[in-house]
C-alpha positions in Angstrom: 54.4 40.6 135.3 54.9 43.7 136.8 52.4 45.8 134.6 49.2 43.4 134.6 46.7 42.8 136.6 43.8 40.0 137.2 40.3 40.7 137.8 37.3 38.9 139.2 34.0 39.5 137.4 31.7 39.5 140.3 28.0 38.9 138.1 25.2 40.1 140.8 25.7 43.2 140.4 28.7 43.5 137.7 31.8 44.6 139.5 35.2 43.7 138.7 37.6 43.2 142.0 41.9 42.9 142.0 42.6 39.6 142.7 46.3 40.6 141.7 48.3 44.0 141.0 51.5 44.1 139.4 54.3 45.2 141.2 55.3 48.4 138.8 51.6 49.3 139.3 52.2 49.4 142.8 55.3 51.0 142.8 53.7 53.8 140.3 50.4 53.9 142.3 52.2 53.8 145.7 49.4 51.1 146.9 48.7 48.2 146.0 45.0 47.6 144.8 44.9 43.8 145.1 41.4 42.9 146.7 39.7 46.5 146.2 37.5 47.0 143.8 38.0 49.0 140.8 35.2 51.4 141.2 36.5 52.3 145.2 40.4 53.1 143.1 39.0 55.4 140.5 38.5 59.0 140.3 34.8 59.7 140.5 34.7 62.0 137.0 37.3 58.7 135.7 34.7 55.6 137.0 31.9 55.3 134.7 34.2 55.8 131.5 36.8 53.4 132.6 34.5 51.0 133.9 32.6 50.5 130.7 35.3 49.4 129.2 36.0 46.4 131.4 31.7 45.8 131.2 32.8 45.6 127.3 35.4 43.2 127.9 33.1 41.1 130.7 29.4 41.3 128.3 31.1 40.6 124.7 34.0 38.3 126.2 36.4 40.0 123.7 39.1 42.1 124.3 39.5 45.7 125.1 42.0 47.6 123.8 42.2 51.9 124.5 44.4 54.6 125.4 43.2 57.3 127.3 43.4 59.0 130.8 44.4 56.6 133.5 41.4 57.4 135.6 43.7 58.2 138.3 45.8 60.7 137.3 45.0 62.8 134.5 48.3 64.2 133.4 48.7 60.3 132.7 48.1 58.4 129.3 47.6 54.8 129.4 47.6 52.1 127.2 44.8 49.1 129.1 44.5 45.7 127.4 41.6 43.8 129.1 41.9 40.1 128.0 38.0 38.2 129.3 39.1 34.4 130.6 36.6 31.5 131.5 36.8 29.1 134.2 33.7 27.4 132.5 34.5 28.2 129.0 31.6 30.5 128.7 31.1 33.4 131.2 33.6 35.7 131.1 34.5 35.3 135.4 38.6 36.8 135.0 39.5 39.5 133.1 44.0 40.1 132.8 44.9 43.8 132.2 47.9 45.5 131.0 48.8 49.0 132.0 51.1 50.7 129.9 51.9 54.4 130.5 52.5 56.4 127.5 54.3 59.6 129.5 55.7 57.8 132.5 58.5 60.3 132.7 56.6 62.4 134.8 56.4 60.3 137.9 60.5 58.9 139.4 61.0 55.1 139.2 59.2 54.6 135.7 61.6 54.8 132.6 60.2 57.2 130.1 59.0 57.2 126.5 56.9 54.8 124.7 55.7 51.2 126.1 58.2 48.4 125.0 61.2 51.1 125.0 64.0 50.3 127.0 65.9 53.0 129.0 
């Protein structure tokens, strides 16, 4: 569960707020983003690009998988899986996100290698 986050989808204006930020993610970022908005924690240059994935997940009510820059650390490649959730069965009001670094060896405390590999 340490690589998972849960975001609340706020519809108007569309924003995403972390309800949970996994312990491995907190260790990696040296910050707990629980309660903070996604657009507040991303760097300016990556904000719109990363949020577009969350917007697509919420608006299309479909999972989204990407591999790309983390949006916070330019040197880090991240695997991002977004899973839409709905309490009313029609509109997406939560997104479960799995964030797995591809090259975390540059950060102490994270195993090096691809996601799913044991050290």
